MARTOR-327700 format. One record per residue (C-alpha): residue in one letter; residue number from 0; x negated, y negated, z. Coordinates in Angstrom, 2 decimals, padded with zeros to 5 digits. Last residue first. Layout:
BEGIN
PT   resn   resi        px        py        pz
PT      A    NUM         X         Y         Z
...
***
This chain:
BEGIN
PT   resn   resi        px        py        pz
PT      R    346   -013.20   -074.00   -035.55
PT      T    345   -009.49   -073.19   -035.76
PT      K    344   -009.39   -073.59   -039.56
PT      F    343   -012.12   -070.94   -039.88
PT      W    342   -009.76   -068.35   -038.38
PT      E    341   -007.25   -068.80   -041.18
PT      K    340   -010.03   -068.60   -043.77
PT      Q    339   -011.49   -065.46   -042.17
PT      L    338   -008.14   -063.66   -042.27
PT      A    337   -007.66   -064.53   -045.95
PT      V    336   -011.21   -063.38   -046.66
PT      A    335   -010.48   -060.05   -044.97
PT      K    334   -007.24   -059.52   -046.91
PT      G    333   -008.90   -060.15   -050.26
PT      C    332   -011.85   -057.97   -049.32
PT      A    331   -009.51   -055.09   -048.44
PT      K    330   -007.65   -055.45   -051.76
PT      D    329   -010.80   -055.38   -053.88
PT      R    328   -013.63   -057.55   -055.18
PT      Q    327   -011.49   -060.65   -055.77
PT      A    326   -011.91   -061.97   -052.21
PT      W    325   -015.65   -061.91   -052.84
PT      E    324   -015.40   -064.63   -055.49
PT      D    323   -013.08   -066.69   -053.28
PT      W    322   -015.60   -066.59   -050.43
PT      V    321   -018.34   -067.67   -052.85
PT      K    320   -016.25   -070.64   -053.99
PT      V    319   -015.65   -071.58   -050.34
PT      S    318   -019.42   -071.67   -049.79
PT      L    317   -019.90   -074.56   -052.23
PT      D    316   -017.64   -076.84   -050.21
PT      N    315   -019.25   -075.84   -046.91
PT      F    314   -022.81   -076.49   -048.14
PT      K    313   -021.54   -079.81   -049.57
PT      A    312   -020.32   -080.80   -046.09
PT      I    311   -023.70   -079.77   -044.69
PT      S    310   -025.38   -082.01   -047.26
PT      N    309   -023.27   -085.00   -046.23
PT      E    308   -024.00   -084.35   -042.56
PT      D    307   -027.78   -084.49   -043.06
PT      L    306   -029.76   -081.27   -043.17
PT      Q    305   -031.88   -079.86   -040.35
PT      Q    304   -035.38   -078.35   -040.38
PT      L    303   -037.52   -077.42   -037.37
PT      K    302   -041.21   -077.86   -038.16
PT      F    301   -043.50   -075.12   -036.84
PT      E    300   -045.65   -074.56   -033.75
PT      G    299   -044.84   -078.19   -032.89
PT      K    298   -043.69   -077.81   -029.30
PT      E    297   -040.09   -078.46   -030.36
PT      G    296   -040.38   -075.64   -032.87
PT      M    295   -041.67   -073.21   -030.28
PT      S    294   -038.83   -074.27   -027.96
PT      R    293   -036.33   -073.53   -030.70
PT      S    292   -037.80   -070.05   -031.05
PT      E    291   -037.76   -069.38   -027.30
PT      R    290   -034.10   -070.40   -027.04
PT      V    289   -033.19   -068.20   -030.03
PT      I    288   -035.19   -065.32   -028.53
PT      E    287   -033.32   -065.75   -025.24
PT      A    286   -029.99   -065.64   -027.06
PT      I    285   -031.14   -062.42   -028.78
PT      A    284   -031.79   -060.75   -025.42
PT      E    283   -028.51   -061.90   -023.89
PT      N    282   -026.68   -060.75   -027.02
PT      K    281   -028.29   -057.32   -026.65
PT      Y    280   -026.97   -057.13   -023.09
PT      N    279   -023.40   -057.83   -024.15
PT      W    278   -023.14   -055.85   -027.39
PT      W    277   -024.87   -052.92   -025.68
PT      D    276   -022.00   -052.90   -023.17
PT      K    275   -019.51   -052.40   -026.01
PT      T    274   -021.74   -049.73   -027.54
PT      A    273   -021.92   -047.85   -024.23
PT      D    272   -018.17   -048.00   -023.58
PT      K    271   -017.22   -046.72   -027.03
PT      L    270   -019.93   -044.05   -026.91
PT      V    269   -018.79   -042.80   -023.49
PT      Q    268   -015.18   -042.87   -024.70
PT      K    267   -016.07   -040.53   -027.55
PT      L    266   -017.78   -038.36   -024.94
PT      D    265   -014.55   -038.16   -022.91
PT      D    264   -012.51   -037.36   -026.01
PT      P    263   -014.54   -034.28   -026.91
PT      L    262   -016.95   -034.85   -029.80
PT      S    261   -016.50   -032.94   -033.08
PT      N    260   -014.44   -035.79   -034.56
PT      W    259   -017.42   -038.13   -034.34
PT      A    258   -019.76   -035.58   -035.94
PT      K    257   -017.27   -035.04   -038.76
PT      L    256   -016.93   -038.82   -039.21
PT      N    255   -020.68   -039.46   -039.38
PT      V    254   -021.08   -042.49   -037.11
PT      E    253   -021.57   -046.20   -037.80
PT      F    252   -022.80   -048.83   -035.34
PT      H    251   -022.40   -052.36   -036.63
PT      G    250   -023.91   -055.53   -038.03
PT      I    249   -022.95   -059.20   -038.00
PT      M    248   -025.22   -062.11   -038.94
PT      H    247   -024.70   -065.05   -036.62
PT      D    246   -025.33   -068.81   -036.77
PT      N    245   -024.76   -068.69   -040.51
PT      S    244   -026.22   -070.24   -043.68
PT      Y    243   -029.13   -072.32   -042.31
PT      G    242   -028.92   -070.85   -038.82
PT      I    241   -032.49   -071.78   -037.87
PT      F    240   -034.19   -073.75   -040.66
PT      V    239   -037.96   -073.34   -040.37
PT      N    238   -040.64   -075.32   -042.19
PT      P    237   -044.02   -073.71   -041.47
PT      A    236   -043.89   -071.06   -044.23
PT      V    235   -047.16   -069.11   -043.92
PT      E    234   -047.43   -069.01   -040.10
PT      H    233   -043.67   -069.53   -039.90
PT      Y    232   -043.22   -065.93   -041.02
PT      R    231   -044.18   -064.85   -037.50
PT      L    230   -042.88   -061.26   -037.72
PT      A    229   -041.93   -060.87   -034.05
PT      T    228   -041.09   -064.31   -032.62
PT      I    227   -040.19   -066.16   -035.80
PT      G    226   -038.80   -063.54   -038.20
PT      N    225   -037.08   -062.08   -035.15
PT      I    224   -034.45   -064.81   -035.71
PT      D    223   -033.00   -062.92   -038.67
PT      W    222   -034.56   -063.26   -042.07
PT      S    221   -034.43   -065.74   -044.95
PT      G    220   -037.06   -066.57   -047.54
PT      A    219   -038.34   -069.74   -049.13
PT      D    218   -040.74   -070.86   -051.83
PT      V    217   -041.18   -067.36   -053.26
PT      V    216   -044.18   -065.90   -055.11
PT      G    215   -046.16   -068.67   -053.41
PT      L    214   -048.93   -066.34   -052.21
PT      K    213   -048.20   -066.93   -048.52
PT      L    212   -044.45   -066.76   -048.95
PT      G    211   -044.59   -063.48   -050.86
PT      M    210   -047.22   -062.20   -048.43
PT      Y    209   -044.90   -062.69   -045.44
PT      L    208   -041.85   -061.53   -047.41
PT      D    207   -043.38   -058.16   -048.30
PT      G    206   -041.00   -056.46   -050.77
PT      G    205   -043.90   -055.80   -053.11
PT      A    204   -044.10   -059.50   -053.93
PT      P    203   -041.04   -061.31   -052.60
PT      E    202   -037.83   -061.03   -054.66
PT      A    201   -036.35   -064.18   -056.21
PT      F    200   -032.92   -065.85   -056.27
PT      A    199   -033.05   -069.25   -057.96
PT      A    198   -032.20   -072.69   -056.56
PT      G    197   -030.00   -075.31   -058.27
PT      M    196   -027.54   -075.72   -055.40
PT      S    195   -024.99   -073.46   -057.14
PT      E    194   -027.79   -070.90   -057.37
PT      I    193   -028.04   -070.94   -053.59
PT      W    192   -024.39   -069.91   -053.30
PT      S    191   -024.52   -067.36   -056.15
PT      G    190   -027.26   -065.49   -054.29
PT      M    189   -025.88   -065.69   -050.73
PT      Q    188   -024.20   -062.27   -051.00
PT      P    187   -027.62   -060.77   -051.79
PT      M    186   -029.20   -062.06   -048.54
PT      V    185   -031.93   -064.55   -049.40
PT      F    184   -035.31   -064.69   -051.15
PT      M    183   -035.60   -068.17   -052.63
PT      K    182   -037.40   -069.64   -055.63
PT      M    181   -036.79   -073.39   -055.32
PT      G    180   -035.84   -075.50   -058.35
PT      K    179   -033.19   -077.49   -056.51
PT      F    178   -033.28   -076.82   -052.77
PT      D    177   -034.27   -080.42   -051.99
PT      N    176   -030.95   -081.64   -053.42
PT      I    175   -029.11   -080.23   -050.39
PT      T    174   -030.83   -082.84   -048.25
PT      Q    173   -033.71   -082.93   -045.78
PT      V    172   -035.81   -079.95   -046.81
PT      P    171   -039.45   -079.28   -045.99
PT      K    170   -041.90   -077.20   -048.05
PT      T    169   -043.12   -073.61   -047.66
PT      L    168   -039.73   -072.65   -046.30
PT      F    167   -038.59   -070.04   -043.76
PT      L    166   -034.81   -069.68   -043.46
PT      T    165   -033.23   -068.15   -040.37
PT      D    164   -029.84   -066.44   -040.41
PT      P    163   -028.88   -066.72   -036.76
PT      G    162   -028.58   -063.70   -034.44
PT      Y    161   -028.64   -060.03   -035.40
PT      T    160   -025.13   -059.59   -034.05
PT      H    159   -023.47   -056.33   -033.01
PT      M    158   -020.35   -054.34   -033.81
PT      D    157   -018.60   -051.12   -032.87
PT      L    156   -017.74   -047.61   -034.08
PT      W    155   -017.09   -047.67   -037.82
PT      Y    154   -016.48   -043.94   -038.46
PT      V    153   -017.93   -042.61   -041.71
PT      G    152   -016.64   -040.03   -044.19
PT      F    151   -016.80   -042.46   -047.11
PT      K    150   -013.08   -043.30   -047.15
PT      A    149   -013.40   -043.62   -043.35
PT      Y    148   -015.60   -046.69   -043.91
PT      E    147   -012.74   -048.56   -045.58
PT      K    146   -010.15   -047.72   -042.92
PT      R    145   -012.54   -048.48   -040.07
PT      L    144   -013.40   -051.84   -041.60
PT      L    143   -009.78   -052.88   -042.08
PT      D    142   -008.87   -051.87   -038.53
PT      V    141   -011.85   -053.82   -037.18
PT      M    140   -010.81   -056.91   -039.14
PT      G    139   -007.24   -056.72   -037.74
PT      S    138   -007.17   -060.19   -036.22
PT      K    137   -007.56   -059.22   -032.56
PT      Y    136   -010.67   -057.02   -032.64
PT      F    135   -012.69   -058.96   -035.18
PT      F    134   -011.61   -062.38   -033.90
PT      Q    133   -012.51   -061.51   -030.31
PT      R    132   -015.91   -060.28   -031.46
PT      I    131   -016.57   -063.48   -033.39
PT      E    130   -015.54   -065.62   -030.43
PT      N    129   -017.81   -063.52   -028.23
PT      A    128   -020.80   -064.23   -030.45
PT      E    127   -020.16   -067.96   -030.48
PT      K    126   -019.78   -068.07   -026.71
PT      I    125   -023.06   -066.17   -026.29
PT      F    124   -025.00   -068.39   -028.71
PT      D    123   -023.93   -071.74   -027.30
PT      G    122   -025.30   -073.86   -030.17
PT      K    121   -023.05   -076.87   -029.82
PT      L    120   -019.78   -074.93   -029.45
PT      K    119   -017.81   -077.39   -031.62
PT      P    118   -020.00   -076.88   -034.70
PT      F    117   -019.39   -073.11   -034.74
PT      K    116   -020.61   -071.52   -037.99
PT      Y    115   -019.97   -067.87   -038.84
PT      M    114   -018.58   -068.02   -042.39
PT      M    113   -021.00   -070.69   -043.63
PT      P    112   -022.21   -068.41   -046.44
PT      L    111   -020.63   -064.90   -046.40
PT      G    110   -021.08   -062.91   -043.22
PT      F    109   -021.99   -059.34   -042.33
PT      E    108   -018.29   -058.39   -042.21
PT      I    107   -017.76   -060.09   -045.56
PT      A    106   -020.61   -058.06   -047.03
PT      S    105   -019.16   -054.91   -045.39
PT      L    104   -015.91   -055.40   -047.30
PT      P    103   -017.76   -054.58   -050.54
PT      I    102   -018.26   -050.95   -049.42
PT      Q    101   -020.51   -049.23   -051.96
PT      G    100   -022.75   -052.10   -053.08
PT      A     99   -022.00   -053.90   -049.82
PT      E     98   -023.96   -051.30   -047.86
PT      F     97   -027.44   -052.68   -047.17
PT      L     96   -026.55   -056.21   -046.03
PT      G     95   -023.33   -054.72   -044.72
PT      S     94   -025.16   -053.86   -041.53
PT      T     93   -027.16   -051.31   -039.54
PT      N     92   -027.26   -049.21   -036.39
PT      A     91   -026.94   -045.69   -037.72
PT      M     90   -025.48   -042.47   -036.35
PT      E     89   -025.30   -038.72   -037.00
PT      I     88   -028.35   -038.60   -039.22
PT      T     87   -028.76   -036.22   -042.16
PT      G     86   -024.97   -035.89   -041.85
PT      S     85   -024.43   -036.62   -045.55
PT      M     84   -022.37   -039.75   -044.93
PT      V     83   -024.77   -040.94   -042.22
PT      G     82   -027.83   -040.64   -044.46
PT      Q     81   -025.93   -042.17   -047.38
PT      L     80   -025.05   -045.16   -045.22
PT      L     79   -028.67   -045.40   -044.07
PT      E     78   -030.01   -045.59   -047.61
PT      F     77   -031.15   -049.26   -047.56
PT      G     76   -033.15   -048.59   -044.41
PT      P     75   -035.12   -045.75   -046.00
PT      V     74   -034.29   -042.33   -044.51
PT      I     73   -035.79   -040.40   -041.59
PT      E     72   -038.63   -042.61   -040.30
PT      P     71   -037.98   -045.54   -042.64
PT      D     70   -036.89   -047.60   -040.68
PT      A     69   -036.66   -046.76   -036.99
PT      F     68   -035.57   -043.66   -035.07
PT      I     67   -033.76   -043.26   -031.76
PT      Q     66   -032.89   -039.85   -030.30
PT      I     65   -029.38   -039.60   -028.90
PT      K     64   -028.57   -037.08   -026.17
PT      L     63   -024.94   -036.43   -025.33
PT      R     62   -024.20   -033.95   -022.52
PT      G     61   -026.83   -035.34   -020.15
PT      N     60   -024.35   -036.54   -017.56
PT      S     59   -022.46   -038.39   -020.33
PT      R     58   -022.94   -041.82   -018.77
PT      K     57   -026.65   -041.12   -018.16
PT      E     56   -027.29   -039.84   -021.69
PT      V     55   -025.41   -042.78   -023.18
PT      D     54   -027.37   -045.31   -021.10
PT      K     53   -030.69   -043.69   -022.02
PT      S     52   -029.83   -043.98   -025.71
PT      F     51   -028.71   -047.61   -025.34
PT      H     50   -032.02   -048.48   -023.64
PT      N     49   -033.85   -046.92   -026.59
PT      L     48   -031.57   -049.00   -028.81
PT      L     47   -033.03   -052.13   -027.22
PT      E     46   -036.41   -051.21   -028.70
PT      T     45   -035.00   -050.97   -032.20
PT      Q     44   -033.24   -054.29   -031.65
PT      I     43   -036.45   -055.96   -030.54
PT      D     42   -038.23   -055.05   -033.77
PT      G     41   -041.50   -053.35   -032.87
PT      R     40   -040.75   -050.20   -034.83
PT      P     39   -039.18   -050.93   -038.19
PT      A     38   -035.67   -052.25   -038.91
PT      D     37   -032.52   -050.51   -040.20
PT      H     36   -031.96   -048.49   -037.02
PT      Q     35   -031.70   -044.72   -037.03
PT      L     34   -029.66   -042.59   -034.64
PT      K     33   -030.19   -038.84   -034.32
PT      W     32   -027.84   -036.68   -032.27
PT      K     31   -028.15   -033.82   -029.80
PT      Y     30   -024.83   -032.71   -028.33
PT      V     29   -025.08   -030.64   -025.14
PT      K     28   -022.22   -028.30   -024.33
PT      S     27   -021.43   -028.38   -020.60
PT      G     26   -017.87   -029.61   -021.04
PT      S     25   -016.64   -026.26   -022.31
PT      Q     24   -018.26   -024.55   -019.31
PT      A     23   -016.94   -027.12   -016.84
PT      P     22   -013.48   -026.87   -018.36
PT      T     21   -013.59   -023.03   -018.13
PT      T     20   -014.84   -022.80   -014.55
PT      W     19   -011.82   -023.98   -012.53
PT      A     18   -009.10   -022.34   -014.61
PT      L     17   -011.16   -019.15   -014.79
PT      I     16   -011.60   -019.12   -011.01
PT      C     15   -007.90   -019.73   -010.43
PT      I     14   -006.94   -016.94   -012.85
PT      S     13   -009.35   -014.54   -011.14
PT      L     12   -007.98   -015.46   -007.71
PT      S     11   -004.44   -014.75   -008.87
PT      L     10   -005.48   -011.38   -010.33
PT      M      9   -007.25   -010.48   -007.09
PT      L      8   -004.11   -011.30   -005.10
PT      P      7   -001.95   -009.36   -007.55
PT      I      6   -004.17   -006.26   -007.05
PT      L      5   -004.64   -006.61   -003.27
PT      L      4   -001.01   -005.78   -002.50
PT      I      3   -001.26   -002.41   -004.30
PT      K      2   -004.50   -001.61   -002.48
PT      K      1   -002.84   -002.38    000.88
PT      M      0    000.00    000.00    000.00
***
């Protein structure tokens, strides 16, 4: 009789043990991912991604490990989208600068000329960045981006800013007329804009902007703010225009869609939380670089450039034509430009 009574008790205990252990066992799987950034080693953003990797591993209790790579350690920077699409890498930290050929919307995400300018905020980098983020998430821009990237088997995870588009010139500029005849290396979506000022788009020799400026192959070239503190382009082009086309250039985290869908919901949330926090502490780091760069200019390490109000007004007028050109690329671009124009009115 005692044996008969013990059987259901043992069965009950077995069920309880299984119910308790199974989630822990299923949750103990370790995911090992590769993430590549679009800049080489030494770039501050590549280094900050190492912090991101440690943060993800800690939040996930070691269940998601992300190894950080730089350009071109797995794939060339301009092929990161293909790397993510194919699953060669699970994640990339990159921008529409490299992807607009396949996903035109990404050029608008990155920023068309004068799209991310904030005259009322008087250079408050953090406030500017947070206004952009609020616009993206409240206007529907994020939804548009996720829909377009999903067509390529990619999940658009979150955003980041590279800081101001910084122009390095071998000769000074005071008015818009000073750009006439210049050979300039700029972001591709800025090409028709500078041409409308009488400048010409040109590639630096061998892709090396420093040597291109030094040898006079180009008269001007743009980069993010790290072009001052890390790459020191001002050594060969001492006239520096911080934020000449935009005060922010926007990038993003992208994830192979199959890899994203393979994650349990709690690890998806870990990535969402970690990328959102990375936005905040990365912005603090970039803001400090902007402050340091301006201080260098004020101390005379290079000559800070600024156009007169009339020239800035002409910059804005010419930029609208570029926006309208991109709005014709496809339906998503048309909607994005319309959203940007409405937002621009509030600034």
